[in-house]
N, C-alpha and C positions, 0 to 999 in steps of 0.2 A: 768331469766329462758329459758329455750330452746324453740327455737322459734318455732320448729315445734307442741310440744306439749301444750304451751300457748296458737297456734291457733286451735288447735283441742278441748283445755279446752273449750276457750272462745265461739267459734264454738255452740258446746254441753252443756253451761255452765248449764240448766234448768237441761238436763235427767243425767250429768254426779252428780246431786248434791246430784240429787233425789236416785242413785245410792248411795250415802256418807251416807246418811241419812239411810240405810241398814246396810253398816261397820260401822259408828258409834252405832250401837244396836243391835250387832252380840256380842255374849259372848265373844269370846277371843276378847282382844285389840292390842296384840302384832303379827302382821299375814304377811304372805308371800303370795307370788304372786298366790301359788296353793289355799291358805284361800280364796284371793279376787276374783279369777276366780269362786268357789264353789260358796261364795256369788252370784256373776254374773250372775248362771245360773238361782239358781233363782228369781233372779230380772227380768230375762228376760222375765219368768211365769207371773209374776206380773203387770207387767209394757211395754205391748207391743209396744205402742207408741213411745216409747223411740229407740235412733238414737244405736241402738245395734253395732253395727260395729265399730262406733266411740268409746264408750265404752270402747270394749274389748283392740281396737288398745288402747289406755293410759294404763290398765289395764299391758299390755305385756311390757311396757315399767317401769312398779312398781318393786322394788325389794323388798320392805318392806313397813309395813306402824304401828303406832304407833295412837292408838284411847285414847282421854282425855276427856272428855265430848261430847261438839260440835266442839271438835277441832281432825282434825286427819291430822298425820303428814308423809309425803312421803319419801321416797327415789325414786328417777325418776331416770332411767340409758336409756336416748335415743341414747347414740351413748356408744360403748364399750368400758369400762376403764376409762370414765364422767359421773359420777352423780351429779345430785343439787339436793337439799333439799328444802322440800314445808312445809307449814302452809296451811289446807284449814280449815274456821271457817262455819261448817254449818249455824249456825245461821243467822249469819249476812252476808252468799252468799260471801264472798268472799274469794280470796286465797292471798298469796306472796312469794315470796321465802327467805329463814332463810338459816342463815352459819348454815358450818359443826361443829361447836362448838353447837351453840342453836339446833340442832340437838340432838348431842348425849348427850348433859342436859337434853333432852324429855324424851330419854331412859333410862338416868342414874335416874329420878326422877319415871320412871314408875316401875321399877325394886325396889325401897329405896325413898318413897315419903319425908323423913325427911334423908337421907343422906347431905354426903358433897357436897358441891359445886366445893369449891374452890383443887381438885386437878389437880394431876399434870398432862399438856400435852404435847405432844410429837408430833413435827413436823419437820422429816427429810428432805425437802423439800430445803430448805437452801443448804444443803451439794452438791445437785447437781443444783446448777447455775450457776455455773462456769463451767459447762463440759456441750459437745455438747447433744443434746437428739435428738431421732426420732420425728417428727411431727406427721406424721396421724398412728390411729391406724391397721391398714391394716400393717402395717410394724413393731408391734410390735414382738421381738422376732427376727429379722435378725439385731441384735446387731455389727456382725463382719463386715458384707457387710456393714452397713451404716457409719463405723467407715473408711474405705477402701476409700468411695468414699466423707467422710467428709475429711481423710487429703489429698489425692491428691486433691482436690478441693483448701483445705488453699496452695497445693504446689503452684500450679498454682498461685493463686490469692496475696499471701506470698511466693513468691519462693527463697528470701535470709532466710528469718527465718524458714522456711519449711527445707527448702537444710542443713541448719545449723542442725537442729538436726535430719535429716536421717542422714547425717555426723558420730554425735555423737555414734546416736542407734549403725548404725557398730561396731565403737570403745568397746565396752560393755562385748561383748561374748569371753568367755572364757573356756577350759574347762581342768580340773586339773592344772590350771595357767599356762595352754597354750594358748595365744595369738591369737581369729579364724577373718576372713575376711580381719581387715585390720590392718597394722604396723604404724609403728612412720616415715617411710619414705615417708607416704604422713599425710600432717598435713592441708589441706584445704580444701575445697566442689572444688576449681578451679582445687587444682593440683589431686584431686579425678582423675575429667572428662577426664586432661590429661593422665595420666595412664591409665585409663580404655580405650583409644583408645592406648596406646600404646599395653600392654597387648591383646589387641583382634587382631592389626598386629603379635603377635609374636605366637598367639593361631591356628591363619587360616590356619597357613604353616605346623601347628602339623596335624598326623593322628588322627581324631575325638576320638575316642578310647582309646589313649595314656593316659595310667594313670597319676591321680593328681600327685602322687609320684615322677615321673620321671620328673615332670613341677615344681616340688616345689620351688627350687632354684630361677631361673628366675622369680617366681612367687615375691618370699620373695623380691627380689633387688626388683622388682617394686611398691613393697607396699601392696600387696596381703598375705594371710595367707590360710590356709585347712578352707572350710568351703562353697566356694561355689561350689566345685561339685567333680563328680569324677572322670571325664576326661577331655579331651579337649575339648569336644562336653556341658557335659554339665556347664564347667566353661565358655565359649564364652556365653551361653544362660541366665547363670544369668548377668555377666557382661551387657549384650543388656537390657536387664531388666532394671538391677540399673540406665545404661546411660538414659534410656529411663526415667525413675524416674525423675531424674536430669533435664533435658530437657524439655515433653513436659508429665506432670503425669498421668496416667492414674488408676482407683479406681482396676480394671482386672491385673493390671502386678504386682498393689500394692501388691495384695491380694496373687498373685502368687509369687511372689520375699520373701515375707516376707514369706510364708510355708516352702522355699527354706534354710533358715538362721536356722543353727543348735542353738536352744535354749535351750530346756529339754534333760534331761540326766537322771535325779532322780526323781521320781514321787513318793509323798504316798497318799493313796485314806484309809481315813474314817471310818470305819463301826465301834459302840463301841458295840450297843445294841444285844440283841441274841448270840444266837451259831453261831459264822462264823466257818465254816468250807467248806470241800469239800465231803464229805462224813457221810453219817448219821443225818444232821441237822434240815434239808427242814421239816417242818412243826410242829418242837419244837416251843413253844411260841415264839413272837419277830422274828422266821426266814424262812423267803419265799424267794418272789422275791425280792429282794435289794440283795439278797446275788448270787443270781445265774447275777443278772446283772453285781454287780463289779464282778464275775468273767469273763463275757463274756467281759466286757469291759475293763478289766486289760488285757487279752488274745492279745484283738484287737489293744489297746494300747502298749503293747510291741511289734507285731510285723510289727507296724507303724513305731514305734523308731526307730526299726532297719534298716527298707528300708531307712527311711530319713536321718540318719545318714549313711548311706552309701554310698547314692547316694550325700551326700554333700561331701563326700572324706573323712568323719572322721577313724578311728580307734577306735571307743568310742563301750563301751558296755552298756548299759542304765538299771538302777534300777529300780523296782518298790515296792513298801512296802506295804501291806494291813494292817492296824494298828486298830487293834480292842481289843478285852477286854478278857484275861486269866482269866479261870472259872475256880479254882482246882476242884469243884465234876460237873464234865463236861457231866456226866449222858450218858455215853459211846462214848462220840464223842471226837476231837481232839481239844477241844475247852481250853484244858487244858495244850498242848504242845507252846513251848513257840516260835517256828519257824516250818515253815512248805514251803516246794517249792509248787508252784502252777504248779498241772500238764500240761502238754504241754506247759512250756512256760521254757527261755533259765537262765531271771535272776530275776524271779517275788516269791516273797513271803510272809504269813503272817505270820507278829509279834503281839503277843499278848501281853501285857502288864497288869498286874493284877491290881487292885483296890485296894490303900491304905486298909489295915487294921483297922478298926473300932470296927465293930462286928465281928467277925470270922463266926458267924453261918449266917452273912450276905454275906459278901463278898465275901465267898468262894463257895457261890452259882449263879445261874444265878437271876436277877432284872429288873424287867420287866422296860419295855424305859420311864414309868410314874413316874418310881420309881430312877431313876437314877441319878438324877441329881446332889445332893450334892457331889457326885465324881468325876468330871468332870475336876475338875480344877487341883486338887492333878494328876487326870491320864495326864493330859496335862503336864504339869512339870514333870511325868516320862517318859512319852514317847518322849518328845525331847532329852532328856539324852540319851535314845534308839536309837533313831530315826539318831543321830550324832553319835551313835559309829556304826552302818549298814552300812551309807553311808559314815561312813570316813567323813562327810561334813555336809553338807545341803542336803533338797533336791530343785527342783528348781521349785517345784508345789507339792500346795494340794488340795484335791478335798474332800470335805465334802458331807458327804451321811445323809441327814435325820436331823430331828431336831439336836439331840447332837452332830451326824458327824459334821455337818454346824459347831459350835460352838466349838467344840474340833480344826476344821479345823481356824476357826478366831486364835483363843488365840495361833497354833503355827506360820499358817503366818506372826502374829505380831512379834514371838520371834526368825524365821528366817530371816524375811524381805523378803518374798518372795509371788508370787502370790497365789490367792485365790481363788476356784472354787466350787457354793455349785451346790448342788442335789439334793432338797426336795424330793423328791417321792412322799412323801403325806404329805401334811402340817393339821394338827388335826384342828386346829382352821375349816377349813372348812369344817371338817367331821361332827363334833359335833355340831349340829344348838343349834344357842345362847351359843354356849361357850362361850363366850367371856363376854355375859352378864350376865352370872350365873354361872361364875367361880366361885364365893364362895362357891354355893351351892357343886361344882365337884373336889372341891380342893383337898380331901382327896382320892380321887380316880385318877387323870390326874395329877395333878400341873400343871395345861393351866395357871399359872401365868405365873413360871417360864419359860415353854416353851414357851408363846407368845413373851415373852420378849426377849428369847435368837434365834427364829426366827427374830426378827426386828434387834435385833443386827446384828445378822450372813450377814442375807440378802443383809442388809445395808451394812458391810462390807467387802463385795466380791466386786471381778474384775471381774468374771463370773459367773453366775445364768444359769445352764443348766437345758433346759426343754426338755420334751421329745414331746408337743403338743403347741399350741398356745393356747389352751384352759386352759391348765393349769396358764397360764401367766393370760389370760383377758379374759378366758369365748367365749360365744358367745353373739347374737343379744339378745337371753333370759336369759341367767343366767350369772353369777359373776366368775369368775377365782380366780381359788387357791390364786394366790399373791395378787391378785384385795381383796380380805374379806382382807388384811390386810393394803390397805389406809384411811379407816376413820373408827374406831370401838372404843367403851368405852368400860372397864373394872371396874365399879362401884366400888369408896370404893379407887380405887388402880393406874388408871392412863387413859388419852383418847387419843388418836389418832387420828391426823387431817392432816399427810401426812406422813405415815408410811412406803410407797415404794414411789418409782417413775418406773411406769410399762414402761414409754417412754426411761427410760435407758438403751442404748446399751451393758449394761452387760450382760441382756436379751439374749438368744442365745436355737432355736431349733435342737436339736439333737436326732431326732427318734433313738432308742434306738438299731431298728436290730433285727434279732433271730438268736439262735445258728443252722445251718441249717443241725448235723448232728439229731437236736433231730426233729425241724418243714420242713418236704418239703413233697411235694406233694404226696396224698391217693395212686397215679397210681405208684410210685415207691415203690412196693412191697418187692424189694429186700434190700431197708434200714433197713426196721422192724427187731429188733433183736428179732429172735426164740423163745430162750430159753423164753425172757420178756409178749411174746407174750400170748403161753401157760400159763403164772404163772397165768397173767392177765383176761385170758377165764377164768380159774376156779374159780379168785378171785371175777371176778363182773359177770358172767353171768352162773354159776354151783350151787351158791348157798352150795360151799362149806364151811364147818365150819372152819371162822378162829377168832382169839379174836382180830384182831381188823379190823372187819367188823360186822354190827348188820344189821338186814332187811334179807327179802327174797323176792325175783322176782320170781312172780306167773308164770309168761310165760316171759322167758329172751330172747326172739325173737321180741317182742316188739322195737319199735325205742329210744333209748336212752335220755334223756335229761340229759346234763352231766356238774357238775359243782366243781371247783378244788380250793378252798382258805381257810385259817385259819380258826379255829370256834371263831372267835370274833364279837363283837355286829355290831360293821359299816360294815362288809362284809354281813349283812341278809339274810344268809341261811335257817336260822330258818323261816323266810318268804315265803322262796324259798318251801320250807314245806308244810305250811301251805298252800300254792297259789294250789303247787300241790295237796294236800288231800283234799281241797274242789273243785275242779274239777270232778267229775265222770268222763268226757266223755274224756278228756283228757288221764288220766288214761285207760282206754279202748284203746287207740294209743298208750303211752307211760309209757317208764320206768324211774326214777328218780334218778341218780345214781351221790353222792354230797363224793368225796376225800377231807376230811376233820380232818388232823392229827388224834390228840389223839380224841378215843371211849369209852373212860376208865377214868372216872372221877376223879375217885383214883392216874392215871398215870400223871395230868397236876397240874401243881403248880401258873397256873396264876388264876385269881378271875373272871376275865370276862370268860375266855375258861370254865372252871368248868362249869358255868351258862348257857352257853350256850350246852351245853355237855347234863346236866341235861334236857333243854327244849328238846333238839333237840329227846332224847331219849322217852321225853312224848309225842313229836307230833306224832312219828313214830308208 
């Protein structure tokens, strides 16, 4: 048991067990932290002599609990990304640590007392045993930095082994069959060190800005190829870094050196569900922020690739393909066009591949992200042929997006033998409370059994997992992270997971997405506002102009607006926002509520959950 919690409970055992008596008699038996705190508020009023501060401190470490008669089972999380499980017996006044499997079995019995006990157990931890692992939770999500430190440290402690690995690494880089960095004139790490000295002596006699093309022949004779820099000065910097790594390794030098090596020329970005396009798609079912994120990401990636390849001395044109689904009945969008150039790019494209036809009435139309799963394997097979044709070869790097895109990225990366990167955007398991435990009852709507399994496969197979925040991986002191929710869970009658993902793996890296500065800028920069749009919005939002895409009237348009923008699905909880606003007469005296939420007409939606929310929104307004 975690020491601090044990001491706290031991010191306040009588008080805490009196509190547990209230938990055991509570109507609900499967509880989360909020429920336990509600019980505690009533307990404080009834038991004024207890050490309330200590009990509250213990409760804040509890993630969830299950009560069975006089026994209560807890998941206690004193440290970020580290949970343990306990059994408290109220009648006999004792508590003990139990295993993950025992705790998950209790949850399975809670759902179905007659359920099958010997279901499949899954544990991925063994696969991480031979790989370096981050030690402290505060460093979770800083994987690249950790690996640079780890590799430079090993270069120092195991110089011969790591120097050979670095030497071999420098030989693997090619572009269109052209050898990069080193050629066969250099055959050993020792010879490399000598040739670096000779190359530096040669280059220091040249003008700093002398282009690589005029140095190419002499450098090739010394054993060096393109990729180290576009002029004499940049090549000198790269060779000095490489020499330093061979002599006195440093993780910051390693990071800088690796960032200069041209390794990636062709990228595939996978985003399967929804209507992926550049105009007229936002607000349609399953189509929102992910589209904006990817388009911004691709534009930034291309600029960075062009710049880095130019600075490395290569005359290469990178290519990025966004792989998505072609929808024949595209509802007025470009989603039925096979190929579309990404605006404001030189060589980035949207490639749309249709689902294989099974039932034309289904596959010709939009399909919910929850119902897309049966089509993905054939989609990946067809997509890899299309990608080979477009790249005239294979991509160097594949980035998956959301559960379906990550699963397709996994399949494509396996076929092509290239690096796989995952971006979750949202893991549904953490959005729908107890969706793992009650998966069976939700299956007809969400197919969570497939989605959670796909998540496990994709996140464990990925070489790299990008998140926007630390909280996405490992949560906060008081709440678990989205990925953390996959560490231990059970899906009764299907399988239980006792090590679903290693949060301390260096595959996790935090990269905040940033924003498009053409759209997001300080309110003081009025010259950047589009006048035409401003006039249109003024009429639509504040002048009660009749419009089929808007409902409701502002009695006093001059009040401060409370503004929310999101698709109308249940998990966004916009109907609760309307309820909260409508129940506060005081708030209504000071503010208006304006919600931008896609369709307002139930007849224009094909998404069952959106239809339900539209109807509820109309009722509430």
